[in-house]
C-alpha positions as CSV (number, residue, x, y, z in Angstrom):
1,M,-49.8,38.5,224.9
2,K,-50.3,35.3,226.9
3,Y,-47.7,33.9,224.3
4,I,-45.5,36.3,225.7
5,F,-46.0,35.1,229.2
6,V,-46.3,31.6,228.1
7,F,-42.8,31.8,226.2
8,S,-41.0,34.1,229.2
9,L,-41.9,31.3,232.3
10,M,-41.0,28.4,229.9
11,N,-37.4,30.4,229.0
12,I,-36.6,30.9,232.7
13,L,-38.0,26.8,233.0
14,I,-35.4,25.8,230.0
15,Q,-33.0,27.8,231.7
16,G,-32.9,27.0,234.9
17,F,-32.4,29.2,238.4
18,G,-28.7,28.1,239.1
19,Q,-25.6,30.1,239.7
20,K,-22.6,30.0,237.0
21,L,-19.4,29.4,239.0
22,A,-15.4,29.7,237.6
23,L,-14.4,26.7,239.1
24,L,-10.0,28.6,239.4
25,D,-7.3,26.7,240.1
26,K,-4.9,27.5,243.0
27,T,-2.1,26.7,241.4
28,L,-2.9,29.0,238.1
29,K,-2.0,25.4,236.3
30,Q,-6.2,23.7,235.3
31,P,-8.8,25.7,232.9
32,I,-10.8,27.8,234.6
33,V,-13.8,25.4,234.8
34,I,-17.6,26.7,234.2
35,T,-19.8,25.0,235.7
36,E,-22.8,25.7,237.5
37,T,-22.8,23.4,240.9
38,V,-19.7,22.6,242.7
39,S,-18.6,19.4,244.6
40,E,-16.4,19.0,247.7
41,E,-14.3,17.1,245.2
42,Q,-13.4,20.1,243.5
43,I,-12.6,22.2,246.1
44,K,-10.4,19.0,247.5
45,N,-8.4,18.8,244.3
46,G,-7.8,22.6,244.6
47,F,-10.9,24.2,242.7
48,I,-11.7,28.0,244.2
49,P,-15.5,28.7,243.3
50,V,-16.6,32.3,242.0
51,E,-20.1,33.1,240.6
52,I,-19.5,34.5,236.9
53,K,-21.3,37.6,237.5
54,D,-18.8,38.7,240.8
55,L,-15.8,38.1,238.2
56,D,-15.2,41.5,237.6
57,T,-15.1,42.5,241.2
58,F,-13.2,39.7,242.1
59,Y,-10.8,41.5,239.1
60,A,-10.9,44.7,240.7
61,N,-10.3,43.3,244.1
62,L,-7.4,41.9,243.1
63,N,-6.3,45.7,241.5
64,Y,-7.0,47.3,244.8
65,I,-4.8,45.1,246.4
66,E,-2.1,45.1,243.8
67,T,-2.4,49.1,243.9
68,I,-2.2,48.7,248.3
69,L,1.3,46.4,247.8
70,A,3.2,48.8,245.1
71,K,3.8,51.9,247.8
72,P,4.6,51.4,251.3
73,Q,1.2,52.4,253.2
74,A,1.5,54.5,256.3
75,N,-2.0,54.7,256.7
76,K,-3.8,53.5,259.8
77,L,-6.2,51.0,258.1
78,S,-4.5,47.6,259.0
79,S,-7.2,45.0,258.4
80,F,-10.1,45.2,255.2
81,E,-12.0,42.9,253.8
82,L,-12.8,42.8,249.6
83,R,-15.9,41.0,249.2
84,A,-17.0,39.8,245.4
85,G,-20.0,38.1,246.2
86,P,-19.2,34.6,248.7
87,S,-16.0,35.3,247.6
88,V,-13.8,37.6,250.5
89,F,-10.1,38.8,249.9
90,L,-9.2,39.1,254.2
91,V,-6.4,41.4,254.3
92,T,-4.0,42.4,257.6
93,K,-1.9,44.3,258.4
94,M,1.8,42.8,259.9
95,L,2.7,45.0,262.3
96,T,6.9,45.0,261.8
97,P,9.1,47.5,261.6
98,G,10.5,49.2,259.0
99,D,8.7,47.1,256.2
100,D,5.1,46.7,255.0
101,R,3.7,42.3,255.3
102,Y,0.8,41.3,254.6
103,N,-1.6,37.7,255.3
104,I,-3.8,37.7,252.4
105,S,-6.2,35.1,251.9
106,L,-9.5,34.6,249.8
107,R,-12.3,32.8,251.2
108,S,-15.1,31.2,248.8
109,R,-18.8,29.5,250.0
110,V,-21.0,28.8,247.5
111,D,-24.2,26.2,248.4
112,E,-22.6,24.5,251.5
113,H,-19.2,24.6,250.2
114,S,-17.0,26.3,251.8
115,C,-12.8,26.9,250.8
116,R,-9.5,29.6,251.9
117,F,-7.2,29.8,249.7
118,I,-4.4,31.7,251.2
119,L,-2.1,34.1,249.0
120,A,0.2,35.4,252.0
121,N,1.2,34.4,255.3
122,G,3.7,37.3,255.6
123,T,7.1,35.6,254.5
124,K,6.6,36.9,250.6
125,T,8.1,40.1,249.9
126,N,5.2,43.0,248.5
127,Q,7.5,42.3,245.1
128,E,6.6,38.7,245.1
129,L,3.1,38.9,245.9
130,R,2.7,41.4,243.2
131,Y,3.7,39.0,240.7
132,E,1.7,36.6,242.5
133,I,-1.5,39.1,241.6
134,K,-0.2,39.8,238.5
135,D,-0.4,35.8,237.7
136,M,-4.2,35.3,238.8
137,K,-4.8,38.2,236.7
138,N,-3.7,36.8,233.7
139,Y,-5.1,33.8,234.9
140,L,-8.7,34.9,235.0
141,L,-8.5,36.9,231.5
142,S,-7.6,33.9,229.7
143,I,-11.7,33.5,229.4
144,K,-11.7,37.0,228.1
145,S,-15.4,36.4,227.5
146,L,-16.3,36.1,231.5
147,F,-16.2,39.2,231.6
148,R,-17.4,42.3,229.7
149,A,-16.5,44.9,227.5
150,D,-14.3,47.7,229.1
151,Y,-16.9,50.5,227.9
152,E,-19.3,48.4,229.8
153,I,-17.5,48.2,233.2
154,Y,-18.6,51.5,235.0
155,P,-16.0,52.3,238.6
156,K,-18.1,50.8,241.5
157,M,-17.2,51.1,245.2
158,Y,-15.3,48.7,246.2
159,N,-17.0,46.7,249.3
160,M,-14.4,46.6,251.9
161,I,-15.2,46.3,255.3
162,A,-12.3,47.7,258.3
163,I,-11.8,45.6,261.2
164,P,-11.2,47.3,264.4
165,Q,-8.4,46.2,266.4
């Protein structure tokens, strides 16, 4: 019994306590970097840190945004946040007559580093945004090993926060 305890303790010490991160390129051209730390230089070079344990939720949030963009929204929900650990999508519906337009930004904070990526500022049509989101989803799936198998992924409630106006 004592050996099991010592072995478990050594295993924890060897593996460390750091979280695993996926650094996503804002341009979606450079490969995804897997690391345990992020530097200010990586943030300045256009990388977005996302915790690997939250990638499934991150991907589900992209799916949800894509669904919203697929059909006109007649609902009263004009702004909301979708969270995936320290990464937050902020979606704000713009008030334009006869057309749904959105401001969509991604904010990520890991350790003392923070970055922001603007997906849409209201100038793109929903169709253009859907293509960009599909590109980002394909980019994420370029490293399929980061995701659990389909049969292991259970539906989750989106961690959505409505922002009153």
